[in-house]
HTML snippet that shows the backbone in 3Dmol.js (N, CA, C, O; Angstrom):
<script src="https://3Dmol.org/build/3Dmol-min.js"></script>
<div id="view" style="width:600px;height:400px;position:relative"></div>
<script>
const pdb = `
ATOM      1  N   MET A   1       0.816  -1.183   0.000  1.00  0.00           N
ATOM      2  CA  MET A   1       0.000   0.000   0.000  1.00  0.00           C
ATOM      3  C   MET A   1       0.860   1.248   0.000  1.00  0.00           C
ATOM      4  O   MET A   1       0.401   2.308  -0.425  1.00  0.00           O
ATOM      5  N   GLY A   2       2.084   1.151   0.461  1.00  0.00           N
ATOM      6  CA  GLY A   2       2.972   2.305   0.540  1.00  0.00           C
ATOM      7  C   GLY A   2       3.284   2.894  -0.823  1.00  0.00           C
ATOM      8  O   GLY A   2       3.270   4.114  -0.987  1.00  0.00           O
ATOM      9  N   ALA A   3       3.566   2.047  -1.801  1.00  0.00           N
ATOM     10  CA  ALA A   3       3.890   2.536  -3.140  1.00  0.00           C
ATOM     11  C   ALA A   3       2.679   3.205  -3.790  1.00  0.00           C
ATOM     12  O   ALA A   3       2.813   4.203  -4.497  1.00  0.00           O
ATOM     13  N   PHE A   4       1.499   2.643  -3.541  1.00  0.00           N
ATOM     14  CA  PHE A   4       0.288   3.231  -4.112  1.00  0.00           C
ATOM     15  C   PHE A   4       0.010   4.598  -3.495  1.00  0.00           C
ATOM     16  O   PHE A   4      -0.413   5.517  -4.196  1.00  0.00           O
ATOM     17  N   LEU A   5       0.242   4.739  -2.196  1.00  0.00           N
ATOM     18  CA  LEU A   5       0.034   6.015  -1.526  1.00  0.00           C
ATOM     19  C   LEU A   5       0.995   7.071  -2.070  1.00  0.00           C
ATOM     20  O   LEU A   5       0.594   8.210  -2.307  1.00  0.00           O
ATOM     21  N   ILE A   6       2.238   6.706  -2.265  1.00  0.00           N
ATOM     22  CA  ILE A   6       3.212   7.630  -2.842  1.00  0.00           C
ATOM     23  C   ILE A   6       2.793   8.022  -4.253  1.00  0.00           C
ATOM     24  O   ILE A   6       2.935   9.180  -4.646  1.00  0.00           O
ATOM     25  N   PHE A   7       2.282   7.067  -5.012  1.00  0.00           N
ATOM     26  CA  PHE A   7       1.809   7.336  -6.372  1.00  0.00           C
ATOM     27  C   PHE A   7       0.655   8.335  -6.351  1.00  0.00           C
ATOM     28  O   PHE A   7       0.621   9.259  -7.164  1.00  0.00           O
ATOM     29  N   LEU A   8      -0.295   8.156  -5.423  1.00  0.00           N
ATOM     30  CA  LEU A   8      -1.426   9.081  -5.306  1.00  0.00           C
ATOM     31  C   LEU A   8      -0.974  10.475  -4.895  1.00  0.00           C
ATOM     32  O   LEU A   8      -1.465  11.470  -5.429  1.00  0.00           O
ATOM     33  N   ILE A   9      -0.053  10.553  -3.960  1.00  0.00           N
ATOM     34  CA  ILE A   9       0.451  11.855  -3.525  1.00  0.00           C
ATOM     35  C   ILE A   9       1.165  12.556  -4.676  1.00  0.00           C
ATOM     36  O   ILE A   9       0.994  13.760  -4.872  1.00  0.00           O
ATOM     37  N   GLY A  10       1.953  11.820  -5.427  1.00  0.00           N
ATOM     38  CA  GLY A  10       2.640  12.405  -6.583  1.00  0.00           C
ATOM     39  C   GLY A  10       1.668  12.916  -7.635  1.00  0.00           C
ATOM     40  O   GLY A  10       1.874  13.980  -8.218  1.00  0.00           O
ATOM     41  N   THR A  11       0.615  12.156  -7.872  1.00  0.00           N
ATOM     42  CA  THR A  11      -0.397  12.584  -8.840  1.00  0.00           C
ATOM     43  C   THR A  11      -1.102  13.847  -8.353  1.00  0.00           C
ATOM     44  O   THR A  11      -1.326  14.776  -9.129  1.00  0.00           O
ATOM     45  N   ALA A  12      -1.450  13.879  -7.065  1.00  0.00           N
ATOM     46  CA  ALA A  12      -2.115  15.056  -6.510  1.00  0.00           C
ATOM     47  C   ALA A  12      -1.216  16.288  -6.588  1.00  0.00           C
ATOM     48  O   ALA A  12      -1.683  17.382  -6.902  1.00  0.00           O
ATOM     49  N   LEU A  13       0.066  16.111  -6.303  1.00  0.00           N
ATOM     50  CA  LEU A  13       1.000  17.233  -6.397  1.00  0.00           C
ATOM     51  C   LEU A  13       1.149  17.710  -7.840  1.00  0.00           C
ATOM     52  O   LEU A  13       1.238  18.913  -8.086  1.00  0.00           O
ATOM     53  N   ALA A  14       1.175  16.790  -8.784  1.00  0.00           N
ATOM     54  CA  ALA A  14       1.279  17.177 -10.192  1.00  0.00           C
ATOM     55  C   ALA A  14       0.047  17.960 -10.629  1.00  0.00           C
ATOM     56  O   ALA A  14       0.164  18.978 -11.310  1.00  0.00           O
ATOM     57  N   VAL A  15      -1.133  17.486 -10.237  1.00  0.00           N
ATOM     58  CA  VAL A  15      -2.371  18.189 -10.596  1.00  0.00           C
ATOM     59  C   VAL A  15      -2.383  19.576  -9.966  1.00  0.00           C
ATOM     60  O   VAL A  15      -2.718  20.559 -10.627  1.00  0.00           O
ATOM     61  N   ALA A  16      -2.019  19.657  -8.688  1.00  0.00           N
ATOM     62  CA  ALA A  16      -2.025  20.952  -7.998  1.00  0.00           C
ATOM     63  C   ALA A  16      -1.018  21.919  -8.607  1.00  0.00           C
ATOM     64  O   ALA A  16      -1.319  23.099  -8.787  1.00  0.00           O
ATOM     65  N   GLY A  17       0.166  21.426  -8.922  1.00  0.00           N
ATOM     66  CA  GLY A  17       1.198  22.291  -9.505  1.00  0.00           C
ATOM     67  C   GLY A  17       0.828  22.806 -10.883  1.00  0.00           C
ATOM     68  O   GLY A  17       1.008  23.986 -11.184  1.00  0.00           O
ATOM     69  N   VAL A  18       0.315  21.923 -11.710  1.00  0.00           N
ATOM     70  CA  VAL A  18      -0.094  22.342 -13.060  1.00  0.00           C
ATOM     71  C   VAL A  18      -1.275  23.300 -12.978  1.00  0.00           C
ATOM     72  O   VAL A  18      -1.333  24.281 -13.718  1.00  0.00           O
ATOM     73  N   SER A  19      -2.215  23.019 -12.082  1.00  0.00           N
ATOM     74  CA  SER A  19      -3.372  23.902 -11.929  1.00  0.00           C
ATOM     75  C   SER A  19      -2.944  25.297 -11.509  1.00  0.00           C
ATOM     76  O   SER A  19      -3.391  26.290 -12.085  1.00  0.00           O
ATOM     77  N   TYR A  20      -2.080  25.373 -10.509  1.00  0.00           N
ATOM     78  CA  TYR A  20      -1.620  26.675 -10.036  1.00  0.00           C
ATOM     79  C   TYR A  20      -0.832  27.413 -11.119  1.00  0.00           C
ATOM     80  O   TYR A  20      -1.023  28.610 -11.335  1.00  0.00           O
ATOM     81  N   GLY A  21       0.049  26.684 -11.791  1.00  0.00           N
ATOM     82  CA  GLY A  21       0.838  27.320 -12.850  1.00  0.00           C
ATOM     83  C   GLY A  21      -0.026  27.870 -13.970  1.00  0.00           C
ATOM     84  O   GLY A  21       0.203  28.983 -14.444  1.00  0.00           O
ATOM     85  N   LEU A  22      -1.007  27.106 -14.392  1.00  0.00           N
ATOM     86  CA  LEU A  22      -1.900  27.575 -15.449  1.00  0.00           C
ATOM     87  C   LEU A  22      -2.755  28.743 -14.974  1.00  0.00           C
ATOM     88  O   LEU A  22      -3.047  29.648 -15.756  1.00  0.00           O
ATOM     89  N   TYR A  23      -3.156  28.737 -13.720  1.00  0.00           N
ATOM     90  CA  TYR A  23      -3.948  29.829 -13.168  1.00  0.00           C
ATOM     91  C   TYR A  23      -3.129  31.124 -13.131  1.00  0.00           C
ATOM     92  O   TYR A  23      -3.634  32.193 -13.474  1.00  0.00           O
ATOM     93  N   VAL A  24      -1.870  31.022 -12.716  1.00  0.00           N
ATOM     94  CA  VAL A  24      -1.000  32.200 -12.640  1.00  0.00           C
ATOM     95  C   VAL A  24      -0.763  32.780 -14.025  1.00  0.00           C
ATOM     96  O   VAL A  24      -0.709  34.000 -14.185  1.00  0.00           O
ATOM     97  N   VAL A  25      -0.624  31.930 -15.012  1.00  0.00           N
ATOM     98  CA  VAL A  25      -0.385  32.393 -16.378  1.00  0.00           C
ATOM     99  C   VAL A  25      -1.639  33.044 -16.960  1.00  0.00           C
ATOM    100  O   VAL A  25      -1.543  33.871 -17.866  1.00  0.00           O
ATOM    101  N   GLY A  26      -2.801  32.680 -16.451  1.00  0.00           N
ATOM    102  CA  GLY A  26      -4.035  33.290 -16.921  1.00  0.00           C
ATOM    103  C   GLY A  26      -4.854  32.414 -17.844  1.00  0.00           C
ATOM    104  O   GLY A  26      -5.708  32.904 -18.583  1.00  0.00           O
ATOM    105  N   VAL A  27      -4.595  31.126 -17.802  1.00  0.00           N
ATOM    106  CA  VAL A  27      -5.347  30.196 -18.644  1.00  0.00           C
ATOM    107  C   VAL A  27      -6.749  30.044 -18.062  1.00  0.00           C
ATOM    108  O   VAL A  27      -6.927  30.090 -16.845  1.00  0.00           O
ATOM    109  N   GLY A  28      -7.724  29.867 -18.913  1.00  0.00           N
ATOM    110  CA  GLY A  28      -9.109  29.728 -18.483  1.00  0.00           C
ATOM    111  C   GLY A  28      -9.361  28.453 -17.694  1.00  0.00           C
ATOM    112  O   GLY A  28      -8.630  27.469 -17.813  1.00  0.00           O
ATOM    113  N   THR A  29     -10.413  28.494 -16.885  1.00  0.00           N
ATOM    114  CA  THR A  29     -10.755  27.371 -16.016  1.00  0.00           C
ATOM    115  C   THR A  29     -11.018  26.094 -16.805  1.00  0.00           C
ATOM    116  O   THR A  29     -10.648  25.003 -16.371  1.00  0.00           O
ATOM    117  N   THR A  30     -11.654  26.231 -17.955  1.00  0.00           N
ATOM    118  CA  THR A  30     -11.950  25.049 -18.771  1.00  0.00           C
ATOM    119  C   THR A  30     -10.679  24.317 -19.168  1.00  0.00           C
ATOM    120  O   THR A  30     -10.617  23.089 -19.110  1.00  0.00           O
ATOM    121  N   TRP A  31      -9.669  25.072 -19.572  1.00  0.00           N
ATOM    122  CA  TRP A  31      -8.419  24.444 -20.008  1.00  0.00           C
ATOM    123  C   TRP A  31      -7.633  23.881 -18.839  1.00  0.00           C
ATOM    124  O   TRP A  31      -6.903  22.902 -18.993  1.00  0.00           O
ATOM    125  N   ILE A  32      -7.775  24.491 -17.671  1.00  0.00           N
ATOM    126  CA  ILE A  32      -7.135  23.934 -16.476  1.00  0.00           C
ATOM    127  C   ILE A  32      -7.755  22.574 -16.151  1.00  0.00           C
ATOM    128  O   ILE A  32      -7.042  21.629 -15.815  1.00  0.00           O
ATOM    129  N   ILE A  33      -9.072  22.479 -16.250  1.00  0.00           N
ATOM    130  CA  ILE A  33      -9.754  21.208 -15.999  1.00  0.00           C
ATOM    131  C   ILE A  33      -9.342  20.160 -17.027  1.00  0.00           C
ATOM    132  O   ILE A  33      -9.131  18.996 -16.686  1.00  0.00           O
ATOM    133  N   VAL A  34      -9.229  20.577 -18.282  1.00  0.00           N
ATOM    134  CA  VAL A  34      -8.803  19.643 -19.337  1.00  0.00           C
ATOM    135  C   VAL A  34      -7.396  19.125 -19.042  1.00  0.00           C
ATOM    136  O   VAL A  34      -7.139  17.926 -19.158  1.00  0.00           O
ATOM    137  N   ALA A  35      -6.496  20.013 -18.666  1.00  0.00           N
ATOM    138  CA  ALA A  35      -5.122  19.597 -18.353  1.00  0.00           C
ATOM    139  C   ALA A  35      -5.101  18.627 -17.176  1.00  0.00           C
ATOM    140  O   ALA A  35      -4.355  17.648 -17.183  1.00  0.00           O
ATOM    141  N   ASN A  36      -5.928  18.908 -16.160  1.00  0.00           N
ATOM    142  CA  ASN A  36      -5.984  18.022 -14.997  1.00  0.00           C
ATOM    143  C   ASN A  36      -6.541  16.656 -15.350  1.00  0.00           C
ATOM    144  O   ASN A  36      -6.057  15.640 -14.850  1.00  0.00           O
ATOM    145  N   LEU A  37      -7.549  16.619 -16.204  1.00  0.00           N
ATOM    146  CA  LEU A  37      -8.095  15.335 -16.637  1.00  0.00           C
ATOM    147  C   LEU A  37      -7.067  14.525 -17.421  1.00  0.00           C
ATOM    148  O   LEU A  37      -7.010  13.301 -17.299  1.00  0.00           O
ATOM    149  N   ILE A  38      -6.266  15.201 -18.216  1.00  0.00           N
ATOM    150  CA  ILE A  38      -5.204  14.505 -18.959  1.00  0.00           C
ATOM    151  C   ILE A  38      -4.178  13.918 -17.989  1.00  0.00           C
ATOM    152  O   ILE A  38      -3.756  12.773 -18.148  1.00  0.00           O
ATOM    153  N   ILE A  39      -3.781  14.698 -16.992  1.00  0.00           N
ATOM    154  CA  ILE A  39      -2.811  14.214 -16.003  1.00  0.00           C
ATOM    155  C   ILE A  39      -3.376  13.014 -15.246  1.00  0.00           C
ATOM    156  O   ILE A  39      -2.683  12.017 -15.047  1.00  0.00           O
ATOM    157  N   ILE A  40      -4.632  13.116 -14.827  1.00  0.00           N
ATOM    158  CA  ILE A  40      -5.258  12.016 -14.094  1.00  0.00           C
ATOM    159  C   ILE A  40      -5.377  10.777 -14.984  1.00  0.00           C
ATOM    160  O   ILE A  40      -5.181   9.658 -14.510  1.00  0.00           O
ATOM    161  N   GLY A  41      -5.695  10.963 -16.261  1.00  0.00           N
ATOM    162  CA  GLY A  41      -5.775   9.837 -17.191  1.00  0.00           C
ATOM    163  C   GLY A  41      -4.438   9.139 -17.363  1.00  0.00           C
ATOM    164  O   GLY A  41      -4.368   7.911 -17.393  1.00  0.00           O
ATOM    165  N   ILE A  42      -3.382   9.924 -17.474  1.00  0.00           N
ATOM    166  CA  ILE A  42      -2.043   9.343 -17.582  1.00  0.00           C
ATOM    167  C   ILE A  42      -1.694   8.593 -16.305  1.00  0.00           C
ATOM    168  O   ILE A  42      -1.095   7.518 -16.358  1.00  0.00           O
ATOM    169  N   ALA A  43      -2.064   9.152 -15.161  1.00  0.00           N
ATOM    170  CA  ALA A  43      -1.776   8.502 -13.878  1.00  0.00           C
ATOM    171  C   ALA A  43      -2.522   7.176 -13.747  1.00  0.00           C
ATOM    172  O   ALA A  43      -1.959   6.188 -13.274  1.00  0.00           O
ATOM    173  N   VAL A  44      -3.779   7.156 -14.162  1.00  0.00           N
ATOM    174  CA  VAL A  44      -4.561   5.915 -14.085  1.00  0.00           C
ATOM    175  C   VAL A  44      -3.963   4.859 -15.007  1.00  0.00           C
ATOM    176  O   VAL A  44      -3.837   3.697 -14.622  1.00  0.00           O
ATOM    177  N   ALA A  45      -3.595   5.257 -16.222  1.00  0.00           N
ATOM    178  CA  ALA A  45      -3.001   4.303 -17.161  1.00  0.00           C
ATOM    179  C   ALA A  45      -1.661   3.787 -16.636  1.00  0.00           C
ATOM    180  O   ALA A  45      -1.366   2.598 -16.760  1.00  0.00           O
ATOM    181  N   SER A  46      -0.856   4.664 -16.057  1.00  0.00           N
ATOM    182  CA  SER A  46       0.430   4.241 -15.497  1.00  0.00           C
ATOM    183  C   SER A  46       0.229   3.318 -14.307  1.00  0.00           C
ATOM    184  O   SER A  46       0.929   2.315 -14.166  1.00  0.00           O
ATOM    185  N   GLY A  47      -0.720   3.654 -13.458  1.00  0.00           N
ATOM    186  CA  GLY A  47      -0.999   2.815 -12.296  1.00  0.00           C
ATOM    187  C   GLY A  47      -1.483   1.441 -12.695  1.00  0.00           C
ATOM    188  O   GLY A  47      -1.100   0.445 -12.080  1.00  0.00           O
ATOM    189  N   ALA A  48      -2.320   1.369 -13.715  1.00  0.00           N
ATOM    190  CA  ALA A  48      -2.798   0.071 -14.193  1.00  0.00           C
ATOM    191  C   ALA A  48      -1.648  -0.739 -14.775  1.00  0.00           C
ATOM    192  O   ALA A  48      -1.573  -1.951 -14.573  1.00  0.00           O
ATOM    193  N   GLY A  49      -0.759  -0.077 -15.493  1.00  0.00           N
ATOM    194  CA  GLY A  49       0.403  -0.769 -16.050  1.00  0.00           C
ATOM    195  C   GLY A  49       1.320  -1.302 -14.965  1.00  0.00           C
ATOM    196  O   GLY A  49       1.830  -2.417 -15.072  1.00  0.00           O
ATOM    197  N   LEU A  50       1.532  -0.511 -13.916  1.00  0.00           N
ATOM    198  CA  LEU A  50       2.379  -0.967 -12.815  1.00  0.00           C
ATOM    199  C   LEU A  50       1.730  -2.112 -12.061  1.00  0.00           C
ATOM    200  O   LEU A  50       2.407  -3.066 -11.675  1.00  0.00           O
ATOM    201  N   ALA A  51       0.426  -2.028 -11.848  1.00  0.00           N
ATOM    202  CA  ALA A  51      -0.278  -3.106 -11.142  1.00  0.00           C
ATOM    203  C   ALA A  51      -0.248  -4.394 -11.953  1.00  0.00           C
ATOM    204  O   ALA A  51      -0.139  -5.481 -11.387  1.00  0.00           O
ATOM    205  N   LYS A  52      -0.342  -4.280 -13.267  1.00  0.00           N
ATOM    206  CA  LYS A  52      -0.316  -5.468 -14.122  1.00  0.00           C
ATOM    207  C   LYS A  52       1.063  -6.129 -14.079  1.00  0.00           C
ATOM    208  O   LYS A  52       1.161  -7.356 -14.075  1.00  0.00           O
ATOM    209  N   LYS A  53       2.129  -5.320 -14.047  1.00  0.00           N
ATOM    210  CA  LYS A  53       3.481  -5.870 -13.980  1.00  0.00           C
ATOM    211  C   LYS A  53       3.719  -6.602 -12.672  1.00  0.00           C
ATOM    212  O   LYS A  53       4.452  -7.589 -12.637  1.00  0.00           O
ATOM    213  N   ARG A  54       3.102  -6.124 -11.590  1.00  0.00           N
ATOM    214  CA  ARG A  54       3.280  -6.740 -10.279  1.00  0.00           C
ATOM    215  C   ARG A  54       2.345  -7.912 -10.077  1.00  0.00           C
ATOM    216  O   ARG A  54       2.421  -8.574  -9.042  1.00  0.00           O
ATOM    217  N   GLY A  55       1.478  -8.190 -11.013  1.00  0.00           N
ATOM    218  CA  GLY A  55       0.551  -9.300 -10.875  1.00  0.00           C
ATOM    219  C   GLY A  55      -0.761  -8.893 -10.238  1.00  0.00           C
ATOM    220  O   GLY A  55      -1.617  -9.743  -9.992  1.00  0.00           O
ATOM    221  N   GLY A  56      -0.933  -7.624  -9.969  1.00  0.00           N
ATOM    222  CA  GLY A  56      -2.179  -7.141  -9.426  1.00  0.00           C
ATOM    223  C   GLY A  56      -2.315  -7.285  -7.926  1.00  0.00           C
ATOM    224  O   GLY A  56      -2.910  -6.417  -7.288  1.00  0.00           O
ATOM    225  N   SER A  57      -1.791  -8.342  -7.341  1.00  0.00           N
ATOM    226  CA  SER A  57      -1.965  -8.572  -5.913  1.00  0.00           C
ATOM    227  C   SER A  57      -0.779  -8.082  -5.100  1.00  0.00           C
ATOM    228  O   SER A  57      -0.849  -8.061  -3.871  1.00  0.00           O
ATOM    229  N   GLY A  58       0.303  -7.691  -5.748  1.00  0.00           N
ATOM    230  CA  GLY A  58       1.478  -7.232  -5.028  1.00  0.00           C
ATOM    231  C   GLY A  58       2.366  -8.353  -4.534  1.00  0.00           C
ATOM    232  O   GLY A  58       3.404  -8.091  -3.927  1.00  0.00           O
ATOM    233  N   GLU A  59       1.983  -9.602  -4.779  1.00  0.00           N
ATOM    234  CA  GLU A  59       2.780 -10.735  -4.343  1.00  0.00           C
ATOM    235  C   GLU A  59       3.745 -11.152  -5.446  1.00  0.00           C
ATOM    236  O   GLU A  59       3.480 -10.964  -6.633  1.00  0.00           O
ATOM    237  N   ALA A  60       4.868 -11.722  -5.023  1.00  0.00           N
ATOM    238  CA  ALA A  60       5.857 -12.171  -5.989  1.00  0.00           C
ATOM    239  C   ALA A  60       5.341 -13.407  -6.724  1.00  0.00           C
ATOM    240  O   ALA A  60       4.627 -14.229  -6.151  1.00  0.00           O
ATOM    241  N   THR A  61       5.707 -13.525  -7.983  1.00  0.00           N
ATOM    242  CA  THR A  61       5.327 -14.687  -8.770  1.00  0.00           C
ATOM    243  C   THR A  61       6.306 -15.822  -8.477  1.00  0.00           C
ATOM    244  O   THR A  61       7.520 -15.622  -8.505  1.00  0.00           O
ATOM    245  N   GLN A  62       5.783 -16.997  -8.199  1.00  0.00           N
ATOM    246  CA  GLN A  62       6.629 -18.137  -7.888  1.00  0.00           C
ATOM    247  C   GLN A  62       6.693 -19.054  -9.097  1.00  0.00           C
ATOM    248  O   GLN A  62       5.668 -19.408  -9.681  1.00  0.00           O
ATOM    249  N   VAL A  63       7.924 -19.438  -9.468  1.00  0.00           N
ATOM    250  CA  VAL A  63       8.141 -20.316 -10.610  1.00  0.00           C
ATOM    251  C   VAL A  63       8.779 -21.600 -10.119  1.00  0.00           C
ATOM    252  O   VAL A  63       9.805 -21.562  -9.440  1.00  0.00           O
ATOM    253  N   ASN A  64       8.189 -22.729 -10.451  1.00  0.00           N
ATOM    254  CA  ASN A  64       8.742 -24.036 -10.094  1.00  0.00           C
ATOM    255  C   ASN A  64       9.406 -24.647 -11.314  1.00  0.00           C
ATOM    256  O   ASN A  64       8.810 -24.730 -12.387  1.00  0.00           O
ATOM    257  N   VAL A  65      10.661 -25.078 -11.133  1.00  0.00           N
ATOM    258  CA  VAL A  65      11.404 -25.690 -12.222  1.00  0.00           C
ATOM    259  C   VAL A  65      11.802 -27.087 -11.787  1.00  0.00           C
ATOM    260  O   VAL A  65      12.411 -27.260 -10.731  1.00  0.00           O
ATOM    261  N   ASN A  66      11.463 -28.087 -12.590  1.00  0.00           N
ATOM    262  CA  ASN A  66      11.818 -29.467 -12.297  1.00  0.00           C
ATOM    263  C   ASN A  66      12.990 -29.876 -13.178  1.00  0.00           C
ATOM    264  O   ASN A  66      12.948 -29.709 -14.397  1.00  0.00           O
ATOM    265  N   ALA A  67      14.030 -30.408 -12.559  1.00  0.00           N
ATOM    266  CA  ALA A  67      15.196 -30.879 -13.303  1.00  0.00           C
ATOM    267  C   ALA A  67      15.341 -32.373 -13.073  1.00  0.00           C
ATOM    268  O   ALA A  67      15.116 -32.865 -11.967  1.00  0.00           O
ATOM    269  N   ASP A  68      15.721 -33.095 -14.132  1.00  0.00           N
ATOM    270  CA  ASP A  68      15.907 -34.529 -13.951  1.00  0.00           C
ATOM    271  C   ASP A  68      17.226 -34.792 -13.218  1.00  0.00           C
ATOM    272  O   ASP A  68      18.097 -33.923 -13.172  1.00  0.00           O
ATOM    273  N   SER A  69      17.368 -35.972 -12.657  1.00  0.00           N
ATOM    274  CA  SER A  69      18.501 -36.279 -11.782  1.00  0.00           C
ATOM    275  C   SER A  69      19.827 -36.414 -12.526  1.00  0.00           C
ATOM    276  O   SER A  69      20.881 -36.325 -11.895  1.00  0.00           O
ATOM    277  N   ASN A  70      19.815 -36.625 -13.838  1.00  0.00           N
ATOM    278  CA  ASN A  70      21.074 -36.795 -14.556  1.00  0.00           C
ATOM    279  C   ASN A  70      21.572 -35.497 -15.183  1.00  0.00           C
ATOM    280  O   ASN A  70      22.415 -35.531 -16.079  1.00  0.00           O
ATOM    281  N   GLY A  71      21.073 -34.376 -14.734  1.00  0.00           N
ATOM    282  CA  GLY A  71      21.603 -33.105 -15.195  1.00  0.00           C
ATOM    283  C   GLY A  71      21.074 -32.660 -16.535  1.00  0.00           C
ATOM    284  O   GLY A  71      21.626 -31.734 -17.129  1.00  0.00           O
ATOM    285  N   GLY A  72      20.045 -33.272 -17.026  1.00  0.00           N
ATOM    286  CA  GLY A  72      19.459 -32.831 -18.276  1.00  0.00           C
ATOM    287  C   GLY A  72      20.064 -33.483 -19.508  1.00  0.00           C
ATOM    288  O   GLY A  72      19.706 -33.116 -20.627  1.00  0.00           O
ATOM    289  N   GLY A  73      20.965 -34.431 -19.339  1.00  0.00           N
ATOM    290  CA  GLY A  73      21.587 -35.099 -20.475  1.00  0.00           C
ATOM    291  C   GLY A  73      20.684 -36.151 -21.072  1.00  0.00           C
ATOM    292  O   GLY A  73      19.508 -36.243 -20.720  1.00  0.00           O
ATOM    293  N   SER A  74      21.222 -36.933 -21.962  1.00  0.00           N
ATOM    294  CA  SER A  74      20.412 -37.975 -22.590  1.00  0.00           C
ATOM    295  C   SER A  74      20.148 -39.101 -21.602  1.00  0.00           C
ATOM    296  O   SER A  74      20.930 -39.304 -20.673  1.00  0.00           O
ATOM    297  N   SER A  75      19.076 -39.821 -21.787  1.00  0.00           N
ATOM    298  CA  SER A  75      18.699 -40.888 -20.843  1.00  0.00           C
ATOM    299  C   SER A  75      19.167 -42.273 -21.300  1.00  0.00           C
ATOM    300  O   SER A  75      18.724 -43.277 -20.742  1.00  0.00           O
ATOM    301  N   ASN A  76      20.045 -42.352 -22.295  1.00  0.00           N
ATOM    302  CA  ASN A  76      20.483 -43.672 -22.779  1.00  0.00           C
ATOM    303  C   ASN A  76      21.717 -44.172 -22.047  1.00  0.00           C
ATOM    304  O   ASN A  76      22.242 -45.225 -22.410  1.00  0.00           O
ATOM    305  N   GLY A  77      22.207 -43.463 -21.028  1.00  0.00           N
ATOM    306  CA  GLY A  77      23.332 -43.959 -20.238  1.00  0.00           C
ATOM    307  C   GLY A  77      24.691 -43.588 -20.772  1.00  0.00           C
ATOM    308  O   GLY A  77      25.680 -44.030 -20.186  1.00  0.00           O
ATOM    309  N   ASN A  78      24.829 -42.826 -21.815  1.00  0.00           N
ATOM    310  CA  ASN A  78      26.142 -42.447 -22.365  1.00  0.00           C
ATOM    311  C   ASN A  78      26.672 -41.205 -21.758  1.00  0.00           C
ATOM    312  O   ASN A  78      27.762 -40.760 -22.116  1.00  0.00           O
TER     313      ASN A  78
END
`;
const viewer = $3Dmol.createViewer("view");
viewer.addModel(pdb, "pdb");
viewer.setStyle({}, {cartoon: {color: "spectrum"}});
viewer.zoomTo();
viewer.render();
</script>
C-alpha cells in the first residue's frame, strides 16, 4: 500500500502544480480542468500498467522448475 500512496500523492502534487501554474499564467478554467483530466488519465493508465506488472496482488510470482537427476543429459546412459 505504501507505493500506491506515494503514487497518489505524486499525482495530486502534479495536478495541484499544473493547476496553479496555469492559473497564474491566466489560462481559463476550462483548459485547467482539461489539463488536470489529462494528467489524471495518464496517472490511471500508469498505475494500471504498474499493477499489471506486479501481478495485481502485489505478491511475488513463484516459478517451479523441475530438473531430472542426470543433469538434463540424454537418458540412454552415455
